[in-house]
C-alpha positions, -999 to +999 in steps of 0.1 A: +000+000+000+028+024+009+046+016-024+014+024-043+010+057-025+046+066-033+043+057-070+010+076-073+024+107-057+056+106-078+035+101-110+013+131-102+043+152-096+060+141-128+029+146-149+024+181-135+061+189-139+063+176-175+032+196-185+046+227-169+079+224-186+065+218-221+038+245-221+040+283-218+013+296-196+001+332-203-021+351-179-042+382-183-062+406-161-099+411-160-103+437-187-104+437-224-071+452-233-052+427-211-070+398-227-062+412-262-025+415-252-026+380-238-040+367-271-013+386-290+014+368-270-004+335-276-006+340-313+030+351-317+042+320-298+020+297-318+039+308-349+069+290-335+049+257-330+052+259-292+024+247-270+008+276-252-023+283-231-038+316-222-056+318-188-079+347-195-091+372-169-072+355-141-077+385-117-063+418-108-027+431-106-017+413-074-032+380-085-012+380-118+020+392-101+019+365-074+010+339-100+041+349-120+063+347-089+050+312-080+054+299-115+017+293-121+020+315-152+051+324-173+041+356-190+015+384-186+010+420-199+017+448-174+023+485-174+054+505-162+034+528-140+017+499-123+051+483-116+065+515-101+035+528-082+018+496-071+037+463-074+072+476-065+061+507-045+083+497-016+113+498-039+108+536-043+118+535-080+122+570-095+133+560-131+117+535-153+152+525-165+157+510-130+129+484-135+149+456-151+175+457-123+148+456-096+128+429-113+159+407-115+158+404-077+124+386-082+138+364-111+115+384-134+124+400-167+106+427-188+103+433-225+108+468-240+076+489-243+051+477-269+047+513-281+017+528-263+010+546-230-023+535-214-024+559-185-053+565-161-076+595-167-108+609-153-137+616-176-171+633-176-199+640-200-190+672-218-223+689-211-220+684-173-183+695-174-193+727-193-222+734-169-199+732-139-169+747-156-147+717-150-117+712-172-090+698-150-089+674-120-082+702-095-116+718-105-134+688-088-125+703-054-152+729-058-179+703-065-182+678-036-217+669-047-204+650-077-209+612-078-177+592-086-177+557-100-143+540-101-132+505-109-127+483-079-090+480-085-086+518-089-103+522-055-076+501-037-044+509-057-017+531-043-017+550-076-055+551-077-082+568-057-065+570-023-035+588-037-055+609-061-078+621-033-049+631-012-029+648-040-059+669-052-076+673-017-109+660-030-138+659-005-163+638-024-180+611-003-203+596-029-176+573-043-184+537-054-164+509-068-178+489-097-169+470-129-152+490-156-180+484-182-207+493-157-190+526-150-194+537-187-230+526-187-235+545-154-221+578-167-240+575-200-272+569-180-266+598-157-262+578-124-225+587-122-208+620-129-170+611-130-153+578-138-117+566-142-107+555-176-078+540-195-065+563-222-069+536-248-105+528-239-127+526-270-157+540-250-140+574-246-148+583-283-180+563-283-196+582-254-177+614-264-164+619-229-143+648-218-109+639-203-100+661-174-064+675-174-042+659-148-028+694-139-007+680-110+008+653-133-003+627-107-006+598-131+027+585-144+033+568-178+018+534-181+038+519-210+026+484-219+052+457-215+054+419-210+067+405-178+081+370-179+099+346-157+137+345-162+136+307-169+116+314-201+149+326-215+164+291-214+133+270-217+116+288-246+141+311-265+122+310-297+090+321-279+108+352-266+121+360-301+085+360-313+073+381-284+100+407-289+087+414-324+058+432-307+081+457-290+074+492-303+048+479-328+015+490-312+005+527-311-020+542-288-045+546-316-040+510-328-046+497-293-077+518-290-089+503-323-083+468-311-103+475-280-130+490-301-134+460-324-139+438-293-160+459-270-181+478-295-181+458-327-185+423-312-154+406-325-136+381-303-101+389-288-086+360-308-101+373-341-087+408-338-053+396-327-050+372-356-059+400-379-032+422-363-005+396-365-012+387-401-014+424-412+017+435-393+040+405-396+025+385-425+024+354-404-001+327-414-022+316-384-049+290-384-082+308-378-104+290-353-141+300-355-150+314-321-184+301-310-201+297-277-191+261-277-155+267-285-153+295-258-169+271-233-143+244-242-114+269-239-126+281-205-132+245-193-096+236-202-083+267-184-105+258-154-093+222-154-057+233-156-061+256-125-080+228-106-053+204-116-026+226-100-047+229-068-054+191-068-017+183-073-007+206-044-034+191-022-022+155-030+014+163-023+005+178+011-024+156+022-009+121+015+022+126+036+001+141+064-023+111+061+007+087+064+020+105+094-014+105+111-017+067+104+017+058+116+017+081+147-018+078+161-014+105+187-004+130+161-035+123+141-060+128+170-067+164+180-084+153+212-050+139+225-037+175+227-042+195+258-051+231+253-021+254+252-013+287+236+015+272+214-007+245+199-035+269+190-011+295+177+001+269+152-035+260+143-044+297+137-012+302+116-022+273+093-058+286+091-046+320+081-021+307+056-046+285+038-076+309+040 
C-alpha cells in the first residue's frame, strides 16, 4: 500500500512537472485590453509551433504578479506605471530605467515597451463639465456633490483613488467601486458623474467623454510591457524571439482600435489579434471560429488546468500528512492534545495561511 502511494504521488508530480515544462502559460487581467495582449502573445508564440495556453481574466494586478512569482504562469502583460506605483512601490523607483534591475531580484524580466501609453484618466460627460466649468482634475475640489464611480482595483491601488484624493484634496463622499463596463454605462445613463478611464478605452470616443487634465501630473506613464519569468529565456528562447517582435509595434490609436473591435463591434479577442498579427508580420495563423461552444471548451480547459494545480498541491500535502497520522496515532488525533497557547497559535497560523 505504501509503495502504491509513493508511486502515485511521484507520478502526479512528474505529470504536472512535465506539463509545466512543455507549455507556456500566459495570464491576463480582468479587462479587455489585457486579454487582447494575452491573445497577441499566444498568437505570436504559436507561430513557433510551441504549446501555449492563455488563462484569461485571471484576476487583478496582485493576482497576476503573485501567480508569476509562483510559476503558475510564465508571462503576462503589465504597465510600467503599475510596476513603479503599485507592485514595486516599496522599492521607491524614480526612473523606469531601473525596473529591469529591480525585477531581476524577483527572477522576473521585462520586455521593452510595446509602443503605447495606457495611462489613467478621469472623464465626464462634456455637457456636465461645461455646466460646472470643470476642465481639470483640481476643479473637482469645488464640487463635492459629484458622484464618482471608479473601478474596484482603482479604489484600492496606491496609484488610484486614495493617492489621487490626497494629491488633489478631493472631498467627495459619494464614491463607489464597480466594474469598468458598468462605469461607462452609469455615466451614460446619468447615475455617475465622474469615472476613471484607461486612455486607450474605446468607450471614450463612443460616449464622447471629456478627459480632465491631470494638472498635478499625478498619473505616471503606463507603458505596456510583457513580464516573464527568467527561466523562459532558457526553456523557450524561440518564444521570446516571437514576443520581442511586438516591441514598439502598437501605437495608442492601434490599441484603441483593437479595444473598439472587441468591445463595440463584437469581434472576439482572438479574431482581432490574428488580424493584427497577419497584417503586421505577414504570419499565417490558423483561424479558429470562435463560438459559444469553443469558448466554453477553452474556459473549461483553463479551469481544469487551475483545478489540476490545486489538486496536485493538495495531493502532495495531504498524502504525507495522512501517512504521518496513520503511523503516529497520537499525532492524528486532535483530542490527544491538551489546550495550550502554542498549539492553538500553530493552528491559527495554518488557518490564516490556507484561507
